[in-house]
C-alpha positions in Angstrom: -14.8 3.7 5.1 -14.6 6.0 8.1 -16.2 4.5 11.2 -18.5 7.6 11.7 -20.2 6.6 8.4 -20.5 2.9 9.6 -22.0 4.2 12.8 -24.6 6.2 11.0 -25.4 3.2 8.8 -25.8 0.9 11.8 -28.0 3.4 13.5 -30.2 3.7 10.4 -30.5 -0.1 10.2 -31.6 -0.2 13.9 -34.2 2.5 13.2 -35.6 0.3 10.4 -35.8 -2.7 12.6 -32.8 -4.4 10.9 -30.8 -5.2 14.0 -28.9 -8.1 12.3 -27.7 -5.7 9.6 -26.6 -3.2 12.2 -24.7 -5.9 14.2 -22.9 -7.2 11.1 -21.8 -3.7 10.1 -20.5 -2.9 13.5 -18.7 -6.2 13.9 -17.1 -5.8 10.5 -16.0 -2.3 11.2 -14.5 -3.0 14.7 -12.7 -6.2 13.9 -9.8 -5.0 11.8 -6.8 -3.6 13.6 -6.5 -1.0 10.9 -9.5 0.9 12.5 -7.8 1.2 16.0 -6.9 4.8 15.5 -10.2 5.8 13.9 -11.9 8.4 16.2 -15.3 6.8 15.5 -14.2 3.4 16.8 -15.2 4.0 20.5 -18.8 4.9 19.4 -19.0 1.9 17.2 -17.7 -0.4 19.9 -20.2 1.1 22.4 -23.1 0.6 20.0 -21.9 -3.0 19.2 -21.9 -3.8 22.9 -25.3 -2.3 23.3 -26.8 -4.3 20.5 -25.2 -7.5 21.7 -26.6 -6.9 25.1 -30.2 -6.1 24.1 -30.8 -8.6 21.2 -30.6 -12.3 20.6 -30.7 -14.5 17.5 -33.9 -16.2 16.3 -34.8 -18.5 13.4 -38.5 -18.8 12.8 -40.2 -21.1 10.2 -44.0 -21.4 9.8 -45.6 -24.4 8.1 -49.2 -23.9 9.0 -51.6 -22.3 6.4 -52.5 -19.3 8.6 -49.5 -17.4 9.9 -49.8 -16.6 13.6 -48.8 -13.2 14.9 -45.5 -12.8 16.7 -46.3 -11.5 20.2 -44.0 -10.3 23.1 -45.2 -10.6 26.7 -44.0 -7.0 27.5 -43.8 -4.4 24.7 -40.4 -2.8 24.7 -40.0 1.0 25.1 -37.0 1.5 22.8 -38.1 2.5 19.3 -35.4 0.3 17.7 -36.7 -2.7 19.6 -40.2 -2.0 18.6 -39.1 -1.7 15.0 -37.2 -5.0 15.1 -40.4 -6.8 16.3 -42.4 -5.2 13.6 -39.9 -6.1 10.9 -39.9 -9.7 12.2 -43.7 -9.8 12.0 -43.7 -8.4 8.5 -41.1 -11.0 7.3 -42.9 -13.9 9.0 -46.2 -12.8 7.5 -44.8 -12.4 4.0 -42.0 -15.1 3.8 -43.2 -17.5 6.5 -39.7 -17.3 8.0 -37.4 -15.0 9.8 -33.7 -15.2 10.6 -32.4 -12.3 12.5 -32.3 -10.5 15.9 -35.1 -9.8 18.3 -35.0 -7.9 21.6 -34.3 -10.0 24.6 -37.6 -11.2 26.1 -40.4 -13.8 26.1 -42.4 -14.3 22.9 -45.2 -16.4 21.5 -45.9 -17.3 17.9 -49.3 -19.1 17.9 -49.0 -21.9 20.4 -45.2 -21.8 20.4 -43.6 -19.9 23.3 -39.9 -19.1 23.2 -37.4 -16.9 24.9 -34.7 -14.7 23.3 -31.5 -14.1 25.3 -28.4 -12.1 24.6 -25.4 -14.2 23.9 -27.4 -17.4 23.9 -27.6 -20.0 21.1 -30.1 -19.1 18.3 -33.7 -19.7 19.4 -35.2 -22.0 16.8 -39.0 -21.8 16.4 -41.1 -24.0 14.1 -44.9 -23.6 13.9 -46.5 -26.7 12.4 -44.8 -29.6 10.7 -42.7 -29.4 7.5 -44.5 -31.0 4.5 -43.4 -34.4 3.5 -41.2 -34.2 0.4 -43.4 -34.4 -2.8 -46.6 -33.5 -0.8 -48.3 -30.2 -0.6 -50.2 -31.2 2.6 -49.7 -28.7 5.5 -51.0 -29.2 9.0 
């Protein structure tokens, strides 16, 4: 696939708040040596570096009955970053979990405060306690 098409797909994923999808597309497209001569490669590499510098990995799991809202101390200005936060909120609310990328910054989810940093290990956030196997009790 021409890298111009990959770039458009990655940009569309970012606009939808799917930063992890964008990152994966860009990484896959720029890894093979076969794409070295592709005129779209510099733009893909630039967007990849941008995403890697502005986002960090997060894993969220919610075990409490009422799902708290994901909040960020300072709202981002970039539309793709706003969309990423909204997408995470939607998934956490619906699925009680989220594995993906969020813009770098300080966040809270209920009483849990956490920081997302570019290039750092995945930020793991658990709200509540996992139920004991065979029990339906949730705190």
